C-alpha positions in Angstrom: -1.0 -167.7 70.0 -3.1 -164.7 68.8 -3.3 -161.6 71.0 -6.5 -161.4 73.1 -9.2 -159.1 71.4 -9.3 -155.7 73.4 -12.6 -154.2 71.8 -15.4 -155.0 69.8 -17.7 -152.7 67.5 -20.9 -151.4 69.1 -24.1 -152.7 67.2 -26.7 -150.3 65.8 -26.3 -146.8 64.9 -23.1 -146.0 66.9 -21.2 -144.6 64.0 -20.0 -141.5 62.4 -20.2 -140.6 58.7 -18.1 -138.1 57.0 -17.1 -137.5 53.5 -15.4 -140.8 52.6 -15.3 -142.2 56.0 -17.6 -144.4 58.2 -16.3 -144.9 61.6 -17.8 -147.0 64.2 -17.7 -146.9 68.0 -16.0 -149.6 70.0 -16.4 -151.1 73.4 -13.7 -152.4 75.6 -13.7 -156.1 76.3 -10.7 -156.1 78.7 -9.5 -153.8 81.5 -6.6 -151.3 80.9 -5.0 -150.0 84.1 -4.8 -146.3 84.7 -1.7 -144.2 84.1 -0.6 -140.7 85.1 -2.0 -139.4 82.0 -5.1 -141.8 81.4 -7.8 -143.1 83.4 -8.6 -146.7 83.7 -10.8 -148.7 81.3 -13.2 -151.3 82.3 -14.9 -154.0 80.3 -18.0 -152.6 78.8 -16.6 -148.8 78.6 -17.2 -147.2 75.4 -14.4 -145.9 73.3 -13.9 -143.7 70.4 -14.5 -144.3 66.6 -12.3 -146.5 64.2 -12.8 -147.2 60.5 -11.5 -150.6 60.5 -10.0 -153.2 62.8 -6.7 -152.6 61.2 -6.7 -149.1 62.6 -6.1 -150.2 66.2 -3.9 -152.3 68.6 -4.1 -149.9 71.4 -6.7 -147.4 73.1 -9.1 -144.9 71.4 -11.6 -143.2 73.7 -14.0 -140.2 74.0 -15.1 -139.1 70.5 -11.7 -139.6 69.1 -11.5 -141.1 65.4 -8.8 -143.3 63.8 -9.3 -143.9 60.0 -7.7 -144.3 56.6 -4.6 -146.4 56.8 -3.7 -144.9 60.3 -2.3 -147.3 63.0 -2.4 -146.8 66.8 -0.4 -149.5 68.6 1.6 -150.3 71.9 0.4 -148.3 75.0 -0.6 -145.4 72.8 -3.9 -143.6 73.5 -6.0 -141.4 71.3 -8.7 -139.5 73.3 -10.9 -136.5 73.3 -11.9 -135.2 69.9 -8.6 -136.2 68.5 -8.1 -137.5 64.8 -5.5 -139.8 63.5 -5.8 -140.4 59.7 -4.1 -141.1 56.5 -0.8 -143.2 57.0 -0.3 -141.7 60.4 1.3 -143.9 63.2 0.9 -143.2 66.8 2.9 -145.9 69.1 4.8 -146.6 72.1 3.4 -144.6 75.2 2.2 -141.7 73.0 -0.7 -139.7 73.4 -2.9 -137.7 71.2 -5.8 -135.7 72.8 -8.0 -132.7 72.8 -8.6 -131.4 69.2 -5.4 -132.7 68.0 -4.9 -134.0 64.6 -2.1 -136.3 63.3 -2.4 -137.1 59.7 -0.4 -137.7 56.4 2.6 -139.8 57.1 3.3 -138.3 60.5 4.5 -140.4 63.4 4.1 -139.8 67.1 5.9 -142.3 69.3 7.8 -142.9 72.6 6.4 -140.8 75.4 5.5 -137.9 73.1 2.1 -136.0 73.3 0.2 -134.2 71.0 -2.7 -132.2 72.4 -4.8 -129.2 72.5 -5.4 -128.0 69.0 -2.1 -129.0 67.5 -1.8 -130.5 64.1 1.0 -132.8 63.2 1.1 -133.6 59.6 2.9 -134.7 56.3 6.3 -136.6 57.1 6.7 -135.0 60.5 8.0 -136.9 63.6 7.2 -136.4 67.2 9.1 -138.7 69.6 10.9 -139.1 72.8 9.5 -136.8 75.6 8.4 -134.1 73.1 5.2 -132.2 73.7 3.2 -130.4 70.8 0.2 -128.4 71.9 -1.6 -125.2 71.0 
């Protein structure tokens, strides 16, 4: 049985074009319950921007981007102006928010949180209950 589709691409000009990247805004199709770190999402709420369907199996909101071969999965959330790109992975209950950047082959997982202006790159791993901020 296929997993239910969580979002759809917004039609029209809801996209961001950057050198080598065209990311399109998404809209929620199903509700997501609130957590201590994230508000609830209702069907119809606008999300962030992703380059391809393969980038996402979780939540992207605000003006966040997920592109390249990056992957966001599980209960992970990318929000604010955050960027996840390259071969980066964000999974579990992890959060990437604010102006944070996760790229290269970096991984953020578990209950880890990367926020503020922090950058995690190359082959770095942030996991468990770690917090990276700045």
